[in-house]
C-alpha positions in Angstrom: 98.1 91.0 174.6 95.2 88.8 173.6 94.4 85.7 171.5 94.6 85.5 167.8 93.4 87.5 164.8 93.0 86.6 161.1 93.7 89.3 158.6 92.1 88.4 155.3 93.9 90.3 152.5 97.6 91.0 152.3 97.6 94.2 150.2 99.2 97.3 151.6 96.4 98.0 154.1 96.1 94.4 155.3 99.8 94.1 155.7 100.0 97.4 157.6 97.2 96.4 159.9 98.9 93.0 160.6 102.1 94.9 161.5 100.5 97.5 163.7 98.3 94.9 165.5 101.0 92.3 166.0 102.0 93.7 169.4 98.4 93.5 170.5 97.8 89.8 169.8 99.6 86.6 170.6 99.3 85.5 166.9 98.3 87.1 163.7 97.4 85.1 160.5 97.9 87.2 157.3 96.0 85.5 154.4 97.0 86.2 150.8 95.6 84.6 147.6 99.1 84.5 146.0 101.0 81.5 147.2 104.3 82.8 145.8 103.9 86.1 147.8 103.1 84.1 150.9 106.3 82.1 150.5 108.4 85.2 150.1 106.7 86.9 153.1 107.4 83.8 155.2 111.1 83.7 154.2 112.1 87.4 153.9 109.5 88.8 156.3 108.7 91.6 153.8 105.6 92.1 151.5 107.8 93.0 148.5 104.8 93.6 146.2 102.3 95.7 148.3 104.3 97.1 151.2 108.1 96.9 150.6 110.5 98.1 153.2 108.5 97.2 156.3 109.5 94.1 158.4 106.6 91.7 159.2 106.8 90.9 163.0 107.7 87.3 164.0 104.2 86.5 165.4 102.5 87.3 162.0 102.1 84.1 160.0 101.6 84.6 156.2 99.4 81.8 154.7 97.4 81.0 151.6 95.4 78.4 153.4 92.0 79.8 154.5 91.2 77.1 157.0 94.6 77.5 158.6 94.3 81.3 158.7 90.9 81.1 160.5 91.7 78.3 162.9 91.2 79.6 166.4 90.8 83.2 165.3 88.9 85.3 167.7 88.6 88.3 165.3 88.4 88.1 161.5 89.6 91.3 159.9 88.4 91.6 156.2 90.8 93.8 154.2 90.2 92.4 150.7 89.4 94.5 147.6 85.6 95.1 147.4 85.3 93.1 144.2 86.5 90.0 145.9 84.6 90.4 149.2 81.6 88.2 148.6 83.6 85.4 147.2 86.1 85.4 150.0 83.5 85.5 152.7 81.9 82.6 151.0 85.2 80.8 151.0 85.6 81.6 154.7 82.1 80.3 155.6 82.9 76.6 156.4 85.6 77.8 158.8 83.7 80.4 160.7 82.1 80.1 164.1 79.5 82.2 165.9 82.0 83.1 168.7 84.1 85.0 166.2 83.9 88.8 165.9 84.2 90.4 162.4 85.8 93.7 161.4 85.4 95.0 157.9 88.2 97.4 156.7 87.4 97.3 153.0 86.3 100.6 151.5 83.8 100.3 148.6 80.4 99.3 147.4 79.6 96.0 145.7 78.8 96.4 142.0 75.4 95.1 141.1 74.0 94.7 144.6 75.1 98.2 145.7 75.8 96.7 149.1 78.1 98.1 151.7 81.0 95.8 152.7 79.5 94.9 156.1 76.2 94.1 154.3 78.1 91.7 152.0 79.7 90.0 155.0 76.4 89.8 156.9 74.5 88.4 153.8 77.1 85.6 153.4 77.8 84.7 157.0 74.1 84.8 158.1 73.7 81.6 155.9 75.4 79.9 158.9 74.8 82.3 161.9 74.1 85.9 162.6 77.6 87.6 162.8 78.7 90.4 165.0 80.3 93.0 162.6 82.1 96.2 163.1 83.5 98.6 160.5 87.0 100.1 160.6 87.7 103.3 158.7 89.4 106.7 158.8 92.2 108.8 157.3 95.0 106.2 156.8 97.8 105.6 154.4 99.2 102.1 154.9 102.9 103.2 154.7 102.4 105.8 157.5 100.6 103.3 159.7 103.3 100.7 159.2 105.9 103.3 160.1 104.2 103.8 163.4 103.1 107.3 162.8 100.2 108.6 165.0 96.9 107.6 163.4 93.3 108.0 164.5 90.4 105.8 163.1 86.8 105.0 163.8 85.5 101.6 164.8 81.8 101.5 164.1 79.0 99.1 165.0 75.3 99.2 165.7 76.3 97.1 168.7 78.2 99.5 171.0 79.7 96.7 173.2 81.3 95.2 170.1 82.8 98.5 169.0 84.1 99.1 172.5 85.8 95.7 172.7 87.6 96.1 169.3 88.6 99.6 170.3 90.2 98.3 173.4 92.0 95.4 171.7 93.2 97.3 168.6 94.3 100.7 170.1 98.0 101.2 170.8 100.5 103.9 171.5 100.2 105.4 167.9 97.0 103.8 166.8 93.9 105.4 168.3 90.4 104.2 167.7 87.2 106.1 168.4 83.9 104.3 168.7 80.9 105.1 166.6 77.4 103.6 166.2 76.7 104.6 162.6 78.2 102.0 160.3 76.1 103.3 157.4 77.6 106.8 157.6 81.1 105.4 158.1 80.9 103.0 155.1 79.4 105.5 152.7 82.0 108.1 153.7 84.7 105.5 153.2 83.4 104.5 149.7 82.5 107.8 148.2 85.6 109.7 149.3 87.6 107.7 146.8 85.3 109.1 144.0 85.9 112.7 145.1 89.7 112.0 145.3 89.6 111.0 141.6 88.2 114.5 141.0 90.9 116.0 143.1 93.5 114.4 141.0 91.9 115.6 137.9 92.0 119.2 139.3 95.7 118.8 139.9 96.4 117.2 136.5 94.6 120.1 134.8 96.8 122.6 136.7 94.0 124.0 138.9 94.8 125.5 142.2 93.8 125.3 145.9 90.6 127.3 145.4 89.2 124.6 143.2 90.4 121.8 145.4 88.8 123.4 148.5 85.5 123.8 146.7 85.7 120.2 145.4 86.3 118.7 148.9 83.6 120.9 150.5 80.9 120.1 147.9 82.1 116.5 147.7 81.4 116.2 151.5 78.0 117.7 151.0 77.0 115.0 148.4 78.5 112.2 150.5 76.5 113.4 153.4 73.2 113.5 151.4 73.6 109.9 150.3 74.5 108.7 153.8 71.5 110.4 155.4 69.2 109.0 152.7 70.4 105.5 153.6 69.8 106.2 157.3 73.2 107.5 158.3 74.0 110.3 160.8 75.2 113.5 159.2 77.5 114.1 162.2 79.5 111.0 161.2 80.5 112.7 158.0 82.2 115.6 159.8 84.4 113.1 161.7 87.4 110.9 160.9 85.5 108.6 158.5 84.0 111.5 156.6 85.9 114.7 156.4 89.1 113.3 157.8 89.4 110.5 155.2 88.2 112.8 152.4 90.8 115.5 153.0 93.6 112.9 153.2 92.6 111.0 150.1 92.1 114.3 148.1 95.4 115.9 149.1 97.8 113.1 149.9 100.5 112.1 147.5 100.1 108.4 148.4 96.4 108.3 147.3 95.9 105.8 144.5 92.5 107.3 143.6 93.9 110.8 143.3 96.7 109.4 141.1 94.1 107.9 138.8 92.6 111.4 138.4 96.0 113.0 137.7 96.7 110.5 134.9 93.2 110.9 133.4 93.7 114.7 133.2 97.0 114.0 131.4 95.0 112.2 128.7 95.8 108.6 129.6 93.0 106.1 129.2 91.5 104.4 132.2 92.6 101.0 130.9 96.2 102.2 130.7 96.2 103.6 134.2 94.6 100.6 135.8 96.8 98.2 133.9 99.9 100.0 135.2 98.8 99.9 138.9 99.8 97.0 141.3 97.0 97.9 143.7 93.3 98.6 143.2 92.0 102.1 143.2 88.6 101.4 144.8 87.0 104.6 143.5 87.1 103.4 139.9 84.6 100.5 140.6 82.7 102.3 143.4 81.7 105.2 141.1 79.1 103.4 139.1 77.6 101.7 142.2 77.4 105.0 144.0 75.7 106.8 141.1 73.2 103.9 140.8 72.6 103.9 144.6 72.0 107.6 144.5 69.6 107.3 141.6 67.7 104.6 143.5 67.3 106.9 146.5 66.7 110.1 144.5 69.9 111.8 145.7 71.8 114.3 143.6 75.5 113.4 143.3 76.8 115.9 140.7 80.6 115.3 141.3 80.2 111.5 141.4 78.1 111.7 138.2 80.8 113.7 136.4 83.5 111.3 137.6 81.3 108.4 136.3 81.0 110.1 132.9 84.8 110.5 132.7 85.6 107.0 133.8 83.1 105.6 131.3 84.7 107.7 128.5 81.6 109.8 127.9 83.2 113.1 128.9 86.7 114.7 129.1 88.1 115.8 132.4 88.1 119.4 131.4 84.5 119.3 130.1 83.4 117.6 133.4 84.9 120.4 135.5 83.3 123.0 133.3 79.9 121.3 133.6 80.1 121.3 137.4 80.8 125.0 137.4 78.0 125.8 135.0 75.3 124.0 136.9 72.3 126.2 137.9 72.9 128.5 140.8 71.5 127.6 144.1 71.5 128.1 147.9 74.3 126.3 149.7 
């Protein structure tokens, strides 16, 4: 058991990480924006909004005070929604020190800048010092992690010693980390799999079967890999946990929020209705436009992501989008 860690973001994934990492650290700070939620977590030891039913260990301290959360933290684990990442890293900045290590567990791309989450963190923190950043990703549903079910993830950094140190400190009996030196591939896989999962939900909502789903996952992986490689990533990364593993889970799992969005779109509900009824953010909704723009900038073809973008922006119906994908010009795989 070592030192202290600050988990910034108390959604389902942040809370699950705080629970699973609690035995590995002397103290865990769990920061949330909502003061009423923090008060309830402190008194009931349950996150009743984002992860009900899972007790928060005694050495996890919920807080809405950023300075308090970061005080003496050796590791800062960012688990905020992507749309809030830059603002939160900016809010953290006065309380950060060069001795801290940073782990980004947010899956998405920043709208406008098209930056990956580790890039957002680096851009902000480098105003003060050059941070050491690793990326945590893989096929994970928060509830299953919190239940203690066996889970395998990737910890990726261009600095192998950093990835190895986080691997050692985070890994436990049912929580296994593999190191990787390709944060570009890991983050692109993590962001774009949510887009393909919306398509998987649409397929289910339209009553399409396993043939269609298998084709979507396979061709989805191909376009994710194309973009990752264009950005300097390693194609081998996308055949691992952060690529294929996470893609399969998010496209087939009943707990996938992005897949659920697709199912509801296929039923004819509007995006505004669907998003308005969800307590938690489906990252794929916002990532889609950024991914399409990033692909255009690097001259990469993303046919599935492009059709999902057309659906989400109201320019195409789910059924028409699937038909257009099938009617594309024939080519070599």
